Backbone of each chain as ProteinMPNN parsed JSONL, in Angstrom:
{"seq_chain_A": "KAGVTQTPRYLIKTRGQQVTLSCSPISGHRSVSWYQQTPGQGLQFLFEYFSETQRNKGNFPGRFSGRQFSNSRSEMNVSTLELGDSALYLCASSLSRGMGIQYFGAGTRLSVL", "coords_chain_A": {"N_chain_A": [[96.373, 98.709, 129.996], [98.338, 96.583, 131.949], [100.818, 97.54, 134.374], [104.31, 97.234, 135.266], [104.832, 94.494, 137.294], [105.828, 93.57, 140.49], [106.754, 91.036, 142.714], [107.509, 89.531, 145.9], [106.05, 92.398, 147.641], [107.235, 93.094, 150.025], [109.894, 91.766, 152.003], [111.408, 89.887, 154.55], [114.432, 88.722, 155.622], [117.074, 86.658, 156.98], [120.595, 86.941, 157.656], [122.713, 85.119, 155.491], [120.743, 83.588, 154.332], [118.933, 82.917, 151.243], [117.259, 84.635, 148.538], [114.525, 85.076, 146.289], [113.294, 87.181, 143.845], [110.538, 88.404, 141.95], [109.495, 89.511, 138.696], [107.13, 90.802, 136.515], [106.942, 91.951, 133.327], [105.618, 94.779, 131.438], [103.083, 93.918, 129.143], [104.267, 92.692, 126.092], [106.692, 93.917, 126.278], [110.157, 93.293, 126.047], [112.608, 93.598, 127.178], [114.128, 93.483, 130.311], [115.217, 95.069, 133.165], [117.111, 95.252, 136.191], [117.418, 97.017, 139.258], [119.101, 98.259, 142.145], [118.158, 100.073, 144.976], [119.317, 102.2, 147.407], [119.586, 104.319, 150.342], [122.174, 105.343, 150.6], [123.664, 104.803, 148.246], [121.964, 105.304, 146.163], [120.218, 104.733, 143.08], [121.217, 101.854, 141.53], [122.43, 100.017, 138.791], [121.795, 96.626, 138.207], [121.466, 94.258, 136.447], [120.594, 93.423, 133.014], [118.157, 91.825, 131.043], [117.357, 90.27, 127.99], [115.537, 88.615, 125.57], [115.816, 86.206, 127.007], [118.446, 86.174, 127.756], [121.242, 87.307, 129.584], [122.296, 90.529, 129.101], [123.794, 92.603, 129.979], [125.666, 93.638, 132.806], [125.87, 94.999, 136.037], [128.089, 96.386, 138.563], [128.183, 94.3, 140.708], [128.494, 91.688, 143.202], [128.925, 88.11, 142.52], [126.94, 86.874, 143.936], [124.557, 87.929, 143.295], [122.183, 87.218, 140.974], [120.294, 86.417, 138.004], [117.479, 85.645, 135.873], [115.666, 85.176, 132.812], [112.532, 84.364, 131.491], [110.782, 82.641, 128.798], [108.463, 84.055, 128.393], [109.145, 86.572, 128.96], [109.049, 87.298, 131.609], [110.864, 87.834, 134.634], [113.279, 86.824, 137.064], [115.175, 87.584, 139.983], [117.908, 86.581, 141.984], [119.339, 86.459, 145.164], [121.992, 85.216, 146.869], [123.305, 83.914, 149.975], [122.76, 86.067, 151.875], [123.603, 89.369, 152.958], [123.844, 91.942, 155.482], [124.071, 94.397, 154.227], [122.678, 94.06, 151.915], [120.144, 94.876, 152.223], [117.588, 96.687, 150.832], [115.694, 98.521, 148.334], [114.522, 96.784, 145.659], [114.267, 97.213, 142.317], [112.48, 96.652, 139.348], [112.519, 97.115, 135.861], [110.913, 97.548, 132.725], [111.183, 97.525, 129.147], [110.361, 98.126, 125.7], [112.29, 97.25, 123.855], [115.848, 96.843, 123.38], [118.496, 99.302, 123.79], [117.833, 102.719, 123.06], [115.033, 103.956, 124.764], [112.131, 104.174, 126.785], [112.274, 103.136, 130.1], [110.093, 101.452, 132.132], [109.085, 101.378, 135.435], [108.48, 99.045, 138.124], [106.826, 98.871, 141.355], [108.595, 97.905, 143.149], [110.477, 95.68, 145.336], [110.802, 95.532, 148.717], [113.472, 94.638, 150.531], [114.537, 93.417, 153.582], [117.267, 92.633, 155.514], [118.098, 90.832, 158.293]], "CA_chain_A": [[97.487, 97.756, 129.986], [98.913, 96.502, 133.284], [102.188, 97.994, 134.476], [105.289, 96.258, 135.721], [104.417, 93.929, 138.575], [106.892, 92.915, 141.248], [106.331, 90.306, 143.91], [106.546, 90.171, 146.798], [106.352, 93.803, 147.902], [108.11, 93.179, 151.191], [110.529, 90.519, 152.406], [112.366, 89.948, 155.651], [115.278, 87.545, 155.641], [118.221, 86.749, 157.875], [121.893, 86.785, 157.001], [123.053, 83.775, 155.059], [119.668, 83.017, 153.532], [118.843, 83.387, 149.873], [115.951, 85.194, 148.236], [114.172, 85.198, 144.876], [112.315, 88.227, 143.562], [109.91, 88.179, 140.655], [109.086, 90.693, 137.941], [106.368, 90.6, 135.286], [107.017, 93.217, 132.593], [104.456, 95.206, 130.665], [102.847, 93.015, 128.03], [104.937, 93.093, 124.859], [108.062, 94.375, 126.556], [111.068, 92.165, 126.007], [113.819, 93.88, 127.96], [113.898, 93.666, 131.738], [116.412, 95.477, 133.911], [116.976, 95.275, 137.643], [118.183, 98.05, 139.932], [119.066, 98.287, 143.596], [118.082, 101.44, 145.472], [119.612, 102.398, 148.829], [119.77, 105.741, 150.651], [123.558, 105.77, 150.461], [124.185, 104.64, 146.878], [120.977, 105.67, 145.158], [119.774, 103.685, 142.15], [122.353, 101.247, 140.846], [122.079, 98.991, 137.822], [122.224, 95.262, 138.522], [121.625, 93.556, 135.17], [119.538, 93.538, 132.01], [117.862, 90.613, 130.291], [116.623, 90.413, 126.739], [115.453, 87.308, 124.906], [116.246, 85.155, 127.938], [119.902, 86.229, 127.903], [121.759, 88.477, 130.278], [122.991, 91.334, 128.094], [124.645, 93.586, 130.616], [125.705, 93.412, 134.24], [126.48, 96.062, 136.816], [129.213, 96.043, 139.421], [127.708, 93.61, 141.904], [129.137, 90.368, 143.321], [128.265, 86.979, 141.89], [125.784, 86.417, 144.725], [123.381, 88.47, 142.614], [121.998, 86.585, 139.668], [118.931, 86.544, 137.514], [117.145, 84.92, 134.661], [114.445, 85.624, 132.137], [111.809, 83.251, 130.891], [110.361, 82.868, 127.407], [107.358, 85.029, 128.363], [109.819, 87.818, 129.369], [109.08, 87.44, 133.062], [112.238, 87.714, 135.119], [113.534, 86.657, 138.481], [116.543, 87.782, 140.433], [118.218, 85.796, 143.154], [120.497, 86.878, 145.951], [122.369, 84.133, 147.771], [124.133, 84.261, 151.135], [122.408, 87.463, 152.129], [124.362, 90.177, 153.911], [123.06, 93.077, 155.977], [124.15, 95.461, 153.23], [121.774, 93.793, 150.782], [118.856, 95.502, 152.509], [117.392, 97.717, 149.809], [114.53, 98.404, 147.46], [114.925, 96.221, 144.373], [113.341, 97.693, 141.294], [112.513, 96.04, 138.031], [112.024, 98.013, 134.821], [110.808, 96.897, 131.424], [111.09, 98.381, 127.972], [109.984, 97.377, 124.496], [113.451, 96.591, 123.296], [117.107, 97.354, 123.92], [118.899, 100.585, 123.243], [117.032, 103.84, 123.532], [113.647, 103.627, 125.049], [111.721, 104.445, 128.152], [112.148, 102.016, 131.015], [108.977, 101.627, 133.053], [109.433, 100.704, 136.679], [107.513, 98.534, 139.064], [106.841, 99.511, 142.668], [109.759, 97.419, 143.867], [110.424, 94.761, 146.471], [111.61, 96.026, 149.834], [114.133, 93.526, 151.209], [115.224, 93.726, 154.83], [118.093, 91.514, 155.972], [118.345, 91.002, 159.729]], "C_chain_A": [[98.121, 97.764, 131.37], [100.365, 96.955, 133.25], [103.113, 96.868, 134.873], [104.891, 95.794, 137.122], [105.565, 93.205, 139.249], [106.304, 92.24, 142.48], [107.528, 89.646, 144.568], [106.881, 91.657, 146.989], [107.331, 93.969, 149.052], [108.643, 91.794, 151.539], [111.446, 90.79, 153.592], [113.12, 88.635, 155.683], [116.383, 87.743, 156.676], [119.511, 86.506, 157.097], [122.157, 85.328, 156.652], [121.97, 83.106, 154.225], [119.774, 83.487, 152.089], [117.416, 83.846, 149.599], [115.765, 85.254, 146.723], [113.063, 86.219, 144.727], [111.8, 88.046, 142.148], [109.452, 89.478, 140.017], [108.331, 90.266, 136.687], [106.34, 91.909, 134.521], [105.678, 93.576, 131.962], [104.319, 94.282, 129.463], [103.487, 93.552, 126.745], [106.346, 93.601, 125.057], [108.985, 93.181, 126.669], [112.34, 92.371, 126.814], [113.434, 94.136, 129.405], [115.223, 93.998, 132.408], [116.096, 95.492, 135.391], [117.915, 96.337, 138.22], [118.055, 97.861, 141.446], [119.045, 99.748, 144.044], [118.316, 101.469, 146.981], [119.8, 103.883, 149.092], [121.195, 106.219, 150.388], [124.065, 105.77, 149.038], [123.195, 105.029, 145.797], [120.565, 104.469, 144.319], [120.974, 103.152, 141.386], [121.891, 100.077, 139.988], [122.643, 97.644, 138.232], [122.493, 94.465, 137.25], [120.407, 93.769, 134.285], [119.391, 92.217, 131.281], [117.037, 90.942, 129.066], [116.678, 89.076, 126.03], [116.128, 86.221, 125.729], [117.756, 85.133, 128.168], [120.297, 87.469, 128.684], [122.646, 89.254, 129.321], [124.0, 92.279, 128.723], [124.568, 93.378, 132.124], [126.398, 94.578, 134.918], [127.565, 95.519, 137.728], [128.722, 95.481, 140.751], [128.354, 92.227, 141.966], [128.29, 89.264, 142.699], [127.092, 86.421, 142.674], [124.468, 86.907, 144.11], [123.291, 87.839, 141.23], [120.543, 86.75, 139.233], [118.697, 85.628, 136.348], [115.868, 85.507, 134.075], [113.827, 84.434, 131.445], [111.305, 83.633, 129.493], [109.212, 83.866, 127.306], [107.831, 86.406, 128.85], [109.78, 88.078, 130.862], [110.501, 87.174, 133.567], [112.257, 87.484, 136.626], [114.965, 87.066, 138.789], [116.72, 87.063, 141.769], [119.427, 86.401, 143.854], [120.797, 85.754, 146.936], [123.226, 84.679, 148.903], [123.965, 85.743, 151.493], [123.29, 88.1, 153.2], [123.491, 91.361, 154.335], [122.985, 94.195, 154.941], [123.28, 95.238, 152.011], [120.38, 94.365, 151.029], [118.669, 96.692, 151.583], [116.019, 97.555, 149.188], [115.039, 97.905, 146.117], [113.84, 96.527, 143.359], [113.563, 96.966, 139.988], [111.942, 97.057, 137.037], [111.935, 97.261, 133.511], [110.735, 97.939, 130.321], [110.829, 97.5, 126.762], [111.156, 96.582, 123.943], [114.695, 97.181, 123.91], [117.423, 98.696, 123.292], [118.032, 101.691, 123.787], [115.605, 103.395, 123.782], [113.354, 103.839, 126.511], [111.686, 103.133, 128.924], [111.042, 102.35, 132.008], [109.22, 100.757, 134.275], [108.226, 100.144, 137.407], [107.648, 99.257, 140.395], [107.987, 99.014, 143.549], [109.446, 96.388, 144.93], [111.355, 95.293, 147.545], [112.16, 94.826, 150.589], [114.846, 94.031, 152.463], [115.97, 92.483, 155.273], [118.48, 91.773, 157.42], [119.523, 90.149, 160.192]], "O_chain_A": [[98.411, 98.83, 131.911], [101.059, 96.787, 132.247], [102.745, 95.694, 134.822], [104.646, 96.607, 138.013], [106.199, 92.333, 138.655], [105.469, 92.807, 143.186], [108.466, 89.241, 143.882], [107.927, 92.108, 146.521], [108.157, 94.881, 149.048], [107.948, 90.788, 151.394], [112.162, 91.791, 153.629], [112.52, 87.564, 155.761], [116.596, 88.846, 157.178], [119.495, 85.931, 156.009], [121.856, 84.424, 157.431], [122.249, 82.158, 153.49], [120.595, 84.342, 151.757], [116.485, 83.495, 150.326], [116.721, 85.455, 145.974], [112.029, 86.139, 145.39], [112.523, 87.595, 141.26], [109.069, 90.423, 140.706], [108.83, 89.468, 135.894], [105.773, 92.888, 135.005], [104.738, 92.781, 131.955], [105.313, 93.908, 128.839], [103.28, 94.704, 126.364], [107.112, 93.704, 124.099], [108.65, 92.179, 127.301], [113.064, 91.416, 127.096], [112.522, 94.914, 129.686], [116.218, 93.293, 132.236], [114.955, 95.717, 135.795], [119.034, 96.531, 137.747], [117.043, 97.373, 141.948], [119.824, 100.564, 143.551], [117.587, 100.828, 147.738], [120.136, 104.635, 148.177], [121.404, 107.368, 149.998], [124.827, 106.658, 148.658], [123.559, 105.079, 144.622], [120.565, 103.334, 144.794], [121.662, 103.895, 140.686], [121.073, 99.259, 140.408], [123.822, 97.529, 138.565], [123.624, 94.045, 137.006], [119.353, 94.223, 134.729], [120.381, 91.568, 130.944], [116.138, 91.783, 129.104], [117.745, 88.475, 125.904], [116.908, 85.421, 125.212], [118.283, 84.167, 128.72], [119.751, 88.551, 128.468], [123.622, 88.723, 128.792], [124.952, 92.705, 128.068], [123.527, 92.988, 132.652], [127.403, 95.084, 134.42], [127.912, 94.34, 137.669], [128.839, 96.129, 141.791], [128.718, 91.656, 140.938], [127.112, 89.451, 142.395], [126.332, 85.599, 142.163], [123.401, 86.356, 144.383], [124.222, 87.926, 140.428], [119.687, 87.17, 140.012], [119.598, 84.924, 135.891], [115.112, 86.22, 134.736], [114.529, 83.596, 130.879], [111.395, 84.786, 129.073], [109.004, 84.462, 126.249], [107.018, 87.292, 129.116], [110.431, 89.009, 131.334], [111.238, 86.379, 132.984], [111.354, 87.904, 137.35], [115.858, 86.913, 137.955], [115.789, 86.96, 142.567], [120.402, 86.8, 143.217], [119.943, 85.388, 147.744], [123.797, 85.765, 148.801], [124.901, 86.538, 151.418], [123.665, 87.473, 154.191], [122.539, 91.733, 153.648], [121.955, 94.855, 154.801], [123.153, 96.123, 151.164], [119.531, 94.338, 150.138], [119.5, 97.601, 151.555], [115.287, 96.604, 149.467], [115.898, 98.539, 145.504], [112.676, 96.157, 143.516], [114.696, 96.703, 139.583], [110.989, 97.771, 137.35], [112.788, 96.425, 133.213], [110.293, 99.069, 130.528], [111.048, 96.289, 126.795], [111.03, 95.404, 123.61], [114.608, 97.946, 124.87], [116.725, 99.167, 122.394], [117.54, 101.581, 124.91], [115.064, 102.549, 123.07], [114.229, 103.699, 127.365], [111.131, 102.141, 128.453], [111.059, 103.404, 132.644], [109.519, 99.568, 134.167], [107.118, 100.674, 137.328], [108.484, 100.148, 140.545], [108.309, 99.625, 144.568], [108.304, 96.242, 145.366], [112.549, 95.481, 147.312], [111.405, 94.082, 151.214], [115.656, 94.957, 152.402], [115.384, 91.408, 155.396], [119.102, 92.786, 157.742], [119.872, 90.168, 161.372]]}, "seq_chain_B": "GESVGLHLPTLSVQEGDNSIINCAYSNSASDYFIWYKQESGKGPQFIIDIRSNMDKRQGQRVTVLLNKTVKHLSLQIAATQPGDSAVYFCAENESGGSNYKLTFGKGTLLTVNP", "coords_chain_B": {"N_chain_B": [[121.776, 118.832, 141.006], [123.319, 116.566, 141.709], [124.264, 114.613, 144.5], [126.018, 114.356, 147.59], [127.239, 111.71, 149.377], [124.881, 110.726, 151.818], [123.078, 112.754, 151.544], [120.434, 114.276, 149.988], [120.088, 116.759, 147.516], [117.873, 119.466, 148.07], [114.849, 121.105, 147.182], [112.692, 123.652, 147.799], [109.57, 124.973, 147.153], [106.918, 127.363, 146.571], [103.476, 126.658, 146.096], [102.322, 126.968, 142.817], [104.485, 128.39, 141.918], [107.293, 128.289, 139.609], [109.473, 125.51, 139.121], [112.89, 124.522, 139.064], [114.976, 121.924, 138.415], [118.169, 120.634, 138.622], [120.767, 118.726, 136.964], [123.831, 117.098, 136.692], [125.449, 115.191, 134.326], [127.517, 112.266, 133.723], [128.777, 110.867, 131.606], [130.196, 111.542, 128.607], [129.537, 110.292, 126.283], [126.915, 109.61, 126.466], [123.676, 109.535, 125.092], [121.018, 109.661, 125.44], [118.469, 110.698, 127.565], [116.604, 110.699, 130.574], [114.035, 111.886, 132.694], [112.846, 111.047, 135.872], [110.252, 110.673, 138.308], [109.886, 110.031, 141.704], [107.73, 108.988, 144.083], [107.058, 108.584, 147.582], [107.302, 105.245, 148.581], [106.823, 104.223, 146.085], [107.726, 103.118, 142.747], [110.104, 104.602, 140.408], [108.687, 107.006, 138.221], [108.113, 107.683, 134.851], [108.776, 110.873, 133.424], [109.669, 112.696, 131.341], [111.609, 112.559, 128.335], [114.7, 112.997, 126.477], [116.629, 113.207, 123.523], [120.061, 113.262, 122.433], [120.332, 114.819, 120.203], [118.778, 116.974, 120.481], [118.046, 120.113, 122.09], [116.103, 120.957, 123.725], [112.998, 119.994, 125.102], [109.511, 119.794, 125.346], [106.846, 119.024, 127.573], [103.722, 118.293, 129.123], [103.349, 120.822, 131.249], [106.002, 120.477, 131.891], [109.459, 120.945, 131.056], [112.418, 119.954, 129.506], [115.823, 120.722, 129.432], [118.843, 120.448, 127.658], [122.276, 120.615, 127.876], [124.926, 119.854, 126.212], [127.54, 120.614, 126.099], [128.445, 121.311, 128.633], [127.625, 119.116, 129.931], [125.012, 118.956, 131.205], [121.754, 118.798, 132.527], [118.421, 120.021, 132.835], [115.301, 120.179, 134.546], [112.297, 121.71, 134.175], [109.48, 122.676, 135.908], [106.354, 123.897, 135.482], [104.11, 126.093, 137.212], [104.017, 124.748, 139.808], [102.641, 122.11, 141.733], [101.185, 120.754, 144.789], [101.08, 117.974, 144.455], [103.308, 117.482, 142.997], [105.37, 117.106, 144.665], [108.111, 115.203, 145.436], [110.877, 112.89, 144.871], [113.175, 113.635, 142.377], [114.795, 112.222, 139.65], [117.483, 112.282, 137.342], [118.437, 110.413, 134.483], [120.854, 108.747, 132.496], [121.786, 107.331, 129.324], [123.86, 105.384, 127.26], [123.396, 104.645, 124.15], [124.601, 103.606, 121.921], [126.566, 101.72, 122.326], [127.249, 98.329, 123.514], [126.221, 98.333, 125.955], [123.24, 98.585, 127.628], [121.88, 100.391, 129.82], [120.545, 102.336, 132.433], [122.024, 105.066, 133.965], [121.775, 106.579, 136.972], [121.352, 109.792, 138.495], [121.802, 111.114, 141.838], [119.483, 112.243, 142.753], [116.938, 114.722, 143.518], [115.15, 116.236, 146.077], [112.006, 117.496, 145.915], [109.943, 119.796, 147.443], [106.745, 121.009, 147.772], [105.126, 123.731, 148.937], [101.944, 124.462, 150.22]], "CA_chain_B": [[121.148, 117.553, 141.133], [124.143, 115.501, 142.281], [124.357, 114.713, 145.95], [127.222, 113.795, 148.177], [126.892, 110.838, 150.479], [123.493, 110.422, 152.077], [122.245, 113.938, 151.525], [119.84, 114.663, 148.727], [119.77, 118.174, 147.343], [116.448, 119.725, 148.262], [114.296, 122.324, 146.6], [111.397, 123.944, 148.389], [108.914, 126.039, 146.403], [105.524, 127.622, 146.88], [102.513, 126.218, 145.098], [102.106, 127.944, 141.762], [105.774, 128.845, 141.39], [107.999, 127.381, 138.703], [110.603, 124.804, 139.746], [113.968, 124.096, 138.175], [115.812, 120.901, 139.034], [119.364, 120.487, 137.804], [121.458, 117.442, 137.006], [125.06, 116.985, 135.923], [125.681, 113.792, 133.987], [128.941, 111.948, 133.794], [129.336, 110.214, 130.432], [130.061, 112.396, 127.423], [128.993, 109.482, 125.185], [125.483, 109.395, 126.678], [122.909, 110.198, 124.038], [119.591, 109.59, 125.746], [118.315, 111.127, 128.952], [115.228, 110.591, 131.069], [113.71, 112.35, 134.044], [111.87, 110.256, 136.593], [109.723, 111.18, 139.578], [109.618, 108.921, 142.606], [107.007, 109.309, 145.315], [107.349, 107.669, 148.685], [106.685, 103.928, 148.491], [106.543, 103.863, 144.697], [108.856, 103.068, 141.844], [110.253, 105.8, 139.575], [107.666, 107.21, 137.193], [108.618, 108.454, 133.717], [108.224, 112.211, 133.221], [109.99, 113.194, 130.013], [112.928, 112.142, 127.874], [115.276, 113.827, 125.424], [117.784, 112.613, 122.859], [121.175, 114.212, 122.425], [120.272, 115.71, 119.034], [117.86, 118.046, 120.827], [118.453, 120.936, 123.227], [114.939, 121.273, 124.548], [111.782, 119.242, 124.797], [108.436, 120.221, 126.246], [105.697, 118.161, 127.795], [102.66, 119.016, 129.816], [103.871, 121.56, 132.399], [107.43, 120.208, 132.098], [110.405, 121.197, 129.973], [113.776, 119.494, 129.783], [116.872, 121.392, 128.677], [120.072, 119.668, 127.614], [123.481, 121.333, 127.459], [125.938, 118.807, 126.082], [128.876, 121.202, 126.27], [128.823, 121.224, 130.048], [127.014, 117.886, 130.448], [124.042, 119.414, 132.192], [120.326, 118.678, 132.235], [117.533, 120.619, 133.809], [113.876, 119.915, 134.429], [111.507, 122.839, 134.619], [108.084, 122.357, 136.158], [105.579, 125.135, 135.549], [102.96, 126.111, 138.125], [104.206, 123.562, 140.647], [101.493, 121.737, 142.565], [101.569, 119.865, 145.898], [101.266, 116.618, 143.938], [104.629, 117.373, 142.37], [106.346, 116.808, 145.726], [108.681, 113.864, 145.202], [112.294, 112.914, 144.503], [113.335, 113.639, 140.93], [116.067, 111.664, 139.187], [117.838, 112.235, 135.931], [119.121, 109.171, 134.114], [121.505, 108.825, 131.191], [122.042, 106.05, 128.674], [124.675, 105.397, 126.048], [122.674, 103.623, 123.387], [125.347, 103.092, 120.782], [127.408, 100.585, 122.682], [126.526, 97.125, 123.893], [125.624, 98.513, 127.264], [121.961, 99.274, 127.705], [121.521, 100.543, 131.211], [120.379, 103.713, 132.852], [122.829, 105.514, 135.08], [120.958, 107.575, 137.636], [121.877, 110.731, 139.46], [121.394, 110.82, 143.215], [118.126, 112.714, 142.977], [116.636, 115.986, 144.186], [113.866, 116.208, 146.76], [111.201, 118.696, 145.702], [108.838, 119.971, 148.377], [105.873, 122.093, 147.358], [104.379, 124.241, 150.079], [100.647, 125.007, 149.775]], "C_chain_B": [[122.007, 116.49, 141.75], [124.257, 115.685, 143.785], [125.658, 114.09, 146.399], [126.794, 112.946, 149.34], [125.398, 110.635, 150.584], [122.56, 111.595, 151.812], [121.763, 114.253, 150.122], [119.752, 116.172, 148.655], [118.27, 118.363, 147.501], [116.082, 121.046, 147.631], [112.915, 122.495, 147.195], [110.794, 125.141, 147.663], [107.493, 126.223, 146.904], [104.649, 127.122, 145.739], [102.286, 127.329, 144.075], [103.388, 128.503, 141.166], [106.299, 127.848, 140.356], [109.19, 126.769, 139.424], [111.631, 124.45, 138.681], [114.864, 123.132, 138.94], [116.967, 120.613, 138.089], [120.024, 119.134, 137.987], [122.703, 117.522, 136.131], [125.263, 115.51, 135.593], [127.15, 113.54, 133.721], [129.559, 111.473, 132.477], [129.126, 111.06, 129.181], [129.509, 111.631, 126.218], [127.5, 109.201, 125.354], [124.692, 110.18, 125.654], [121.413, 110.138, 124.271], [119.437, 109.846, 127.227], [116.842, 111.093, 129.336], [115.14, 111.237, 132.449], [112.62, 111.451, 134.608], [111.467, 110.967, 137.876], [109.431, 109.972, 140.457], [108.952, 109.44, 143.876], [107.271, 108.232, 146.346], [106.589, 106.355, 148.507], [106.375, 103.465, 147.077], [107.833, 103.751, 143.901], [108.962, 104.358, 141.048], [109.224, 105.836, 138.454], [108.231, 108.116, 136.103], [107.938, 109.822, 133.631], [108.424, 112.655, 131.771], [111.384, 112.705, 129.631], [113.407, 113.081, 126.777], [116.482, 113.114, 124.833], [118.841, 113.685, 122.661], [121.167, 115.119, 121.205], [119.287, 116.867, 119.256], [118.429, 118.828, 122.01], [117.317, 121.129, 124.227], [113.776, 120.401, 124.123], [110.727, 119.625, 125.824], [107.367, 119.154, 126.353], [104.612, 118.99, 128.452], [103.212, 119.566, 131.126], [105.356, 121.306, 132.663], [108.233, 120.493, 130.836], [111.756, 120.654, 130.389], [114.73, 120.236, 128.855], [118.148, 120.577, 128.781], [121.207, 120.537, 127.1], [124.625, 120.33, 127.418], [127.345, 119.335, 126.324], [129.365, 121.066, 127.694], [128.21, 120.005, 130.717], [126.024, 118.186, 131.559], [122.62, 119.271, 131.654], [119.547, 119.487, 133.25], [116.092, 120.244, 133.49], [113.133, 121.109, 134.997], [110.067, 122.391, 134.763], [107.338, 123.676, 136.331], [104.42, 124.975, 136.532], [102.963, 124.884, 139.035], [103.042, 123.366, 141.608], [101.947, 120.834, 143.703], [101.819, 118.434, 145.454], [102.591, 116.412, 143.233], [105.707, 117.061, 143.398], [106.812, 115.365, 145.595], [110.196, 114.017, 145.074], [112.383, 112.786, 142.992], [114.743, 113.17, 140.57], [116.259, 111.938, 137.701], [118.562, 110.922, 135.678], [119.69, 109.332, 132.716], [121.736, 107.424, 130.648], [122.9, 106.271, 127.439], [124.149, 104.281, 125.16], [123.513, 102.975, 122.308], [126.19, 101.88, 121.09], [126.581, 99.367, 123.032], [125.869, 97.257, 125.264], [124.286, 99.21, 127.139], [121.577, 99.291, 129.166], [121.385, 102.025, 131.486], [121.294, 103.976, 134.04], [122.118, 106.704, 135.698], [121.801, 108.537, 138.449], [121.31, 110.406, 140.829], [119.995, 111.312, 143.529], [118.054, 114.051, 143.693], [115.256, 115.881, 144.801], [113.163, 117.539, 146.565], [110.046, 118.705, 146.696], [108.042, 121.186, 147.953], [105.007, 122.491, 148.54], [103.071, 124.874, 149.607], [100.458, 126.458, 150.19]], "O_chain_B": [[121.449, 115.539, 142.299], [124.338, 116.813, 144.271], [126.311, 113.373, 145.641], [126.057, 113.411, 150.208], [124.719, 110.401, 149.583], [121.342, 111.421, 151.856], [122.55, 114.467, 149.2], [119.378, 116.812, 149.638], [117.488, 117.5, 147.102], [116.887, 121.974, 147.556], [112.071, 121.603, 147.109], [111.421, 126.195, 147.565], [106.937, 125.354, 147.574], [105.038, 127.16, 144.571], [102.083, 128.488, 144.437], [103.389, 129.024, 140.051], [105.814, 126.722, 140.247], [109.839, 127.426, 140.238], [111.285, 124.122, 137.546], [115.435, 123.477, 139.975], [116.764, 120.378, 136.898], [119.867, 118.48, 139.018], [122.643, 117.957, 134.981], [125.25, 114.668, 136.491], [127.929, 114.471, 133.518], [130.755, 111.665, 132.26], [127.991, 111.265, 128.752], [129.065, 112.24, 125.245], [126.884, 108.609, 124.467], [124.991, 111.341, 125.376], [120.628, 110.518, 123.403], [120.168, 109.291, 128.047], [115.961, 111.411, 128.537], [116.063, 111.138, 133.258], [111.63, 111.135, 133.948], [112.227, 111.749, 138.447], [108.806, 109.008, 140.015], [109.531, 110.218, 144.634], [107.66, 107.112, 146.015], [105.375, 106.357, 148.306], [105.734, 102.431, 146.888], [108.888, 104.225, 144.323], [108.008, 105.136, 141.012], [108.935, 104.82, 137.823], [108.764, 109.187, 136.393], [106.718, 109.937, 133.745], [107.46, 112.952, 131.066], [112.229, 112.468, 130.493], [112.631, 113.857, 126.219], [117.263, 112.493, 125.554], [118.544, 114.879, 122.717], [121.916, 116.095, 121.164], [119.001, 117.638, 118.34], [119.185, 118.294, 122.821], [117.536, 121.42, 125.403], [113.594, 120.107, 122.942], [111.015, 119.761, 127.014], [107.025, 118.478, 125.382], [104.587, 120.217, 128.35], [103.51, 118.787, 132.032], [105.909, 121.887, 133.596], [107.759, 120.31, 129.714], [112.191, 120.877, 131.519], [114.483, 120.362, 127.656], [118.494, 120.078, 129.851], [121.113, 121.124, 126.022], [125.216, 119.997, 128.446], [128.238, 118.581, 126.711], [130.529, 120.751, 127.945], [128.269, 119.873, 131.94], [126.175, 117.735, 132.694], [122.333, 119.579, 130.497], [119.967, 119.622, 134.399], [115.72, 120.024, 132.337], [113.318, 121.474, 136.158], [109.498, 121.797, 133.847], [107.655, 124.47, 137.218], [103.834, 123.901, 136.671], [102.024, 124.088, 139.026], [102.533, 124.312, 142.209], [102.998, 120.202, 143.596], [102.676, 117.752, 146.015], [102.953, 115.282, 142.907], [106.846, 116.778, 143.028], [106.012, 114.431, 145.638], [110.73, 115.123, 145.157], [111.738, 111.923, 142.397], [115.738, 113.654, 141.109], [115.322, 111.838, 136.908], [119.225, 110.388, 136.568], [119.085, 109.973, 131.856], [121.865, 106.459, 131.402], [122.695, 107.215, 126.677], [124.43, 103.106, 125.397], [123.17, 101.896, 121.826], [126.494, 101.091, 120.195], [125.361, 99.366, 122.87], [125.074, 96.412, 125.677], [124.209, 100.313, 126.599], [121.018, 98.325, 129.687], [122.032, 102.857, 130.849], [121.329, 103.203, 134.997], [121.885, 107.715, 135.034], [122.826, 108.162, 139.018], [120.45, 109.538, 140.969], [119.378, 110.84, 144.484], [118.989, 114.456, 144.383], [114.3, 115.485, 144.134], [113.656, 118.583, 146.994], [109.274, 117.75, 146.782], [108.597, 122.273, 147.793], [104.25, 121.68, 149.073], [103.073, 125.716, 148.71], [99.424, 127.056, 149.892]]}, "name": "protein", "num_of_chains": 2, "seq": "KAGVTQTPRYLIKTRGQQVTLSCSPISGHRSVSWYQQTPGQGLQFLFEYFSETQRNKGNFPGRFSGRQFSNSRSEMNVSTLELGDSALYLCASSLSRGMGIQYFGAGTRLSVLGESVGLHLPTLSVQEGDNSIINCAYSNSASDYFIWYKQESGKGPQFIIDIRSNMDKRQGQRVTVLLNKTVKHLSLQIAATQPGDSAVYFCAENESGGSNYKLTFGKGTLLTVNP"}
């Protein structure tokens, strides 16, 4: 069974631009969560999607948004990029909500210049 | 297991020794805990999990201990191998509420010397 797939693996953008990251969960998994990882703040929760609805959101500005499609694939979007948005963005999927192992993809490394 | 600022706690062991990685969690309502291993350039990889109704759980070469009284988790790795070198994170989740998210510790860097 294929794991969580994130595309692209690397992105370079400039300040003010916007970016869209994609995540394909493990087949059969319906919950998708996004995390931001930086050396200073570690792994921080962005949001969780289940059944095409955002169920939970972390403490990030409105420039960070996402969506989930009917096949459980998810995208996250960051608008008006800032230098501080440079990070590894990780997607994780799980069978359902509540308790359960979240399986992570390899991440998308975003660099904002 | 908790770090301050940019500095990860580090643990250096010899190959074949046992390793113990500690983690203090923050939410007394958390009832599900996971340990992840992250190698350079990869996403976190599941190692072992434990629910709050258990004190101990064993896997292959790994054991997780949970002390709810002091909100402390530990991961024990037996016969540590060079391939175990990575950053290890504990994560907690409060499953009973409407929030389903993992809250991660800052991580511990484990280095295994051959």
